[in-house]
N, C-alpha and C positions, 0 to 999 in steps of 0.2 A: 687104556692108559695113553696119554698124549705125549709124544716125543718127536724130535726132528726126524728120526727114522720112520716113525709111524706116518708123519705128514708126507715124507718123501714117497712112501709106499702108496698112499692115496693118490698123490699127484701123478706118479708114474704108472703103477699097475692098474689102478681103478679108473682114473680119469684119462689116462693115455697121453699125458704131456711128456715131451722130451726134455732132457736136462738143459737144453739151450733155449727153451721157451722164454720169451720176454714177458715176465710177470710185472704187474703193477699192483701193489698192495694198497687198498683203501684204508688208510691209517687214521683212526679217530683219536687215538691216544688212550682209549679204554683198554681194559685188560685183555679182551678177546683179540683185538687187532695187534696189540703189543706182542702177545704170545705167538700169533701167526707170523709176524715179521721176524721175530727173533729166531723162531724154530726154522723158518725158511732160510734165514741167513746161516744158521748153524749147519743145516743140511747141505749147504753149498749151492743152492739154487739162485740163479741170477734174478734180481728184482730191483725195482725202484718204488718209492712210496709217494702217495699223494694224500695230503690232508686238506679237507674242505672246511673252511671256517665259515659257519653260517651267520656269525655276528649277532646271535640272538642271546648270548650269555655274556655277562660282564667280564668273565674270565676267559673268553674265547681266544683272546690274543695270547694269554699265558699257555693255553692248551696247544696252540700252534707252535709256540716256542719249545714246549716240551717234546713235541713230535720231531721238530728239527734237531733237538739235542740228542734224542734217541738215535735218529738216523745217522747223525755225525759220529756217534760212538760206534755204530755198527758198520760205518763206511758205506752207507746206502744213500743214494741221491734222494732228496726230499723236496717235493714241490708243494708249496702252500697256495691254495686257491681260495679266494673270498667270493661268496655269493650273496645275493640279495633274495631273501625269502619273502614271497608275496602270497596273497590270497589265504592267509592264515585263518580268518573268520570263516571263509567258505569251505576250505579243505580240512582245517584242523592243523594244529601246530606240527604234529609228527608227520602227517602226510605232506604238508607244504614243504617242510624242511627236507624230507626224503626226495621229493620231486626235484627241488633245486639242486640237491647234492648229486643225484644221478645224472641230471642234465649236464652239469659241469664235468663229471667224470667221463661222460660220453665224448665231450669236447676235447679232453686232454689225452684220451686213449689213442695210441697210434695204431696204424693198420697192422693186424696180426698180433697185437699185444693182448694179454689175458689179464683182466682185472680180477684180483682175488679179494673177496670179502670174508669176514670172520664169523659169519653166521654159523651157529653150532646146533646140536640136537635139541637143546632146550628152546632155542629161538624157533626152530622148526615146529616143535610141539605147540608153542604159544600161537604161532601163525595158523596152524590147523584148527585149533580150538576157537580162535577169533573168527576165522572164516566160517566155521560151522555155526557160531552164534549169529553171524550176519546172514545166514541162510544161503551161503554160497553153494554152487554146484560142484561137479567133479573137478572142473578147472581150478576153482578157488581152493578146494581141499588138497589139490596137488602141491599147494604151498610153494616152496622155493626149490627150483631144480638145481642139481649139482653143477651143471654146465648149460649155458644158454648163449645165443648170439647177443652181442652188446655193442652198439655203435659200429666202429670199423673193425672190432675184434670180438672177443668173447668175455663172458663173466663166469667165474668159477667159485664155488663154495666148498673148499676142501675139508671143512671142519664139521660137516653135518653129521658125521658118525661119532663125534666126541661130545661129551657132556661139559657143561660150564664148569663143574667142579674139577674135572680133569685139567682144564686149562688153568684154573686158579692154582692147582697143585704144581703145575709146571712153572708158573710165575714165581711161586714161593721158593721152589727149589733153586731157581736161577737168581733169586734176589732182585727181581725186576719190579720197578714201580710203574704205576699206571694212574690214569685220571679217573676219578669217580664223579660222574655227573649226577648231582643231587636230583635232577628231574626224573631220573630212573626210579626214584622212590615216590613220585607224585601219584597218588591213588586217584587223581582226577582223570588219568589217562587209562584207557581200556586195557592196553597191554600190561601196564603195571598191576592192575587188579588181577589179571590172569596170572601174572608172574608171581606176585607176592601173596595172593589170597586163595585163588582157585586151585592152581596146580599143586601147591604144597598140601592142601587138604586131600586132593585126589591121590597124590603119591603116598600120602600117609596110609590111605586105605588100599590103594593098588600100587605097589612099589614100581611096577613096570610101566607106569602111565606114559612117561616121556618117550621111551623107546617104542611103545605101542602106537602112540600118535604119529611118531616119525615114520613108522612102518605103514600106517594108514595113508600117509602122504605119498609114499612110494607106490602103493597099490592104486591110489587115485590117479597118479601120474601115468601109470601104465594104461589105465582105463581111458584117460583123456587122449593118449596116443592113438588108441583104437578108434575113438570117436572122431578124431581129426582125420584119420585115414579114410573113414567112411564119408565124412563131410567133403573131403577133397574129391572123392569119386562122384559124389552127388553134385558138387559145384560144376565139375566137368560135364556132367550130363544135362544140367539145366541152364548153363550160362548162355548169355546172348551178347549182342554187341555192346561196346562201351562199358564192359565190366558188370553189366546187369544180370538179373536172373529172369528167365522166361517163366511167367506165371503159369502158362498152360502145362509146362513140364513140372513145375514146383508142386502143383496141387496133386500130382500123382503119388507123391511121397506121403508117408504117414506124418501126422502132426509132430511127433517126436523127432523124426528125421528133418522136417522143415525147421524146427527150432534149432537143432544141432547145426544144420547147414547155415542158417542165418547168422548165428553167433560166430561160426568159423569164418564166414564170408566177411563180416564186419571186422573181426580181429585181424584177418589177413590184410585188410585195407588200412589198418592202423587207426581205426575209428573207435570211439568210446562205446562200450557195450551197453545195451539197453537193460533197464530193470525188468523184472518179471512182468509187470503190468504193461510196459512199453512193448516188450516182445509179444505179449498177448494181442496188442493192437495191430502189430504187423501181421500176425497170423490171421487175425480177423479180416484184414485187407486181402490177404491171399485167398481166404475162403469165400468172402462175400462178393468180391469183384464189383466195387461200387459203380453205379450207372454213369457217373461223371467221367469215369476213366482216369481220374486223378485223385489221389489221396496221399496224405502226408502224416508221418509220425516223426516227431522231433524231440531231442533231448540234448543237453549240453555236450557238444563235441561230435554230434552226428545227426544226420537227417536221412530218413528212408522215404522214398516216394514211389508210388505206383503210377505209371503212365502207360496207358494202353495195355500191352501184354508184358510189360517189363517192370521189375522191381529194381530200383537203382538207389545207390547210397553215396553220400558225400559228407564233408565236414562243414559245408556252407549252409547257412540258415535260409529261411524261405521268405524273409521280408523283401518288399519290392526294392529293386535296384534303381537308384536315381543318380544321374551324373549329368554334367553340363557339356554342351558342345565344345569342341576344342579345334583350333587351327592346327594343321599338320603339313609340313613341307616334304614328307616322305624320306628325308635324308637321314633321319635318326629314328630309332624305335620310339613309339608313343605308348606310354603306360597309362591306362585308365584304372586307377586304384580302386575306385568304388565298384567297378564291374569286375575287377580281378583279372584283367586281360592286358596283354602286350600286343601292339599292332606293329608289324614290320613290313618293309617292302623289299623285294628281291628282284634284281634285273632278270629279264626273260626275253624271249623272242616268240611272238605269235601267240601268246597266251596271257591272260590277265588284262590289265588296263593299258590302253594305247598311250604311249608317251606323247604322240602328236596331239591327241585330244586333251592331254593334261597341260601342255605347254602354256605358261603364262597365266593360268587360271587359278583362283584361290581354291584350296582344298580344305575341307573340314571333316571332322568325325563327329557324328551325332548319335544319340540313342533313338530307339523306336518311340514314336508317339502315337502311331496308329494311322491307317489310311495310306501308307506308302504303296507306290506302284512301281513295277519293274518289268521292262520288256527284255526277255532273255534273248541271247544271240540265236538267230534262225527262226524267231517267232514273229508273227505279224502283229500280235496284240499284246498290250500291257496286261499284267496280272497283279493282283494284290499280293503284297508281301506276306500277309496273314495266310493266304491260301498256299503259297509256296512253302512256308514253314510247316504248315499242317501236313501237306502231302509228303514232305521230307521227314516227317516224324521228329522234328526238333522239339524237345520237351519245353513246355511253357516257361519253366524257371531259367532256361538257357537263352530264351529269346530276348529278354531284357538286357542281357549282357552282350548281345551281338552288336558290334560297332558298325554303323552305316557310314560309308564314305560318300561325301557329296563334292561335286565339282560345281562351284557356284551354288545354285539352288537345285541342281539336278542330282537325283540319286544315281550314283555311278557304280557302286559295289556294295554288296551285303556281306560284310566280313570277308572271309576267304571262301565263301560258298558260291556266290554268283556275281557276274559282272553284267550290268544293264546296258542296253544299247542307248546311244551310239558309241559307248566308251570301250567296248570289247576290242582287243587287238586283232588285226587281220594276220593271216599266215605270213611269217617271215618279217613281221613288223616289230621294231623295238618296243618293248613293253616292260611292265613291272607286275609281279605277282604279289598279292597281299597274303600275309601269314598272321593268324591270330593264335596267340599262345596263352594258356591258362597259367596265371601267376598268383593264384589266391593264397598260396602258402608263403609268399615272399614278403608279406607285410605284417607278420604277426597274426592278428586276428583275421578271420575270414571277412570278406566284404559283406556289407549288409544286404 
């Protein structure tokens, strides 16, 4: 039975929140979130509400007004946020709206605040069944956790042990009105088919279906915790420089542990997870060790590359990087968007570029074109930049992003890696150091 006391018990005893925890209720205006906000208010827990208007329904403005009116009646602060939902054809209506909503909720959540959503036991059962039908593994069947990190705070779902019917009974007893979104009846959407057609037939034959599926989610979550603990140990054993994995160590693990480790490694780096087929390609790279020493597996949101003995991952794609030479006076940072790097100079003494050699001469930053030569400090002969990069194990996909600094027509510095003679500063000589920073995430899409 759902009640303010029952909700308070979940928040305090089960989830461990203190009575002064700053809660933020994600208020859609539907029955579930209305019940959550009203019961929270009745129980005396401090909260504010945020309503996200997706602007996808002609009545969305009216729904926002209804949420504001409810909050005014309860004496609760209400924040209305409008979002623009994109990529509906690619992601689907429901997924695109959810992504836009949660992105905005992350933005408005303050440090230490806890976002409360009104997902209940029926929602959990629907999610488990949908994940199983999609062929999800243990992580997918874990469905929705009761508490999880979220933006600068946390996200909590305190209603997962309550049925939808119990929430409706509470609303009726309190005489509370709510918004009914007719899209929840649209059988063109997978969740609605499960909600209105599949689960009712299942519960007719097996009355405990909803609770059983929710229990399965808890068991899967426990199993996933163990798999993550094992993967964390494995990553620690096989990791190498720059966040990569050492192939020579990775092949010593069973294929099942390799797959578990790779999923964990990608998830921890915030990258999109591969399909079963894409994961199989990665495992073949690990097993076969291609003669070329370079192999790539790519999907939307992630790229995994094998280079020499390392497996590395990023969100950048593998198309060639092309950018034009640019003049630079070193007084302000220079951003090369196409390469995803920012070039800065820092005053120094006896290291980096000699200021005396720079004085009055034009400085430009150029991409590699091939054939560049550089004589390093203390060396008698010039060497090809290609050889220097190979010997330093700079991966091929990073070489095209490396900015080359020219003084006039002379190659003076290779990013922040090397200074070429005669431009290297002498001991105690005023100089500048070059710094190259990765800024691929600052411009929306990754650079090409």
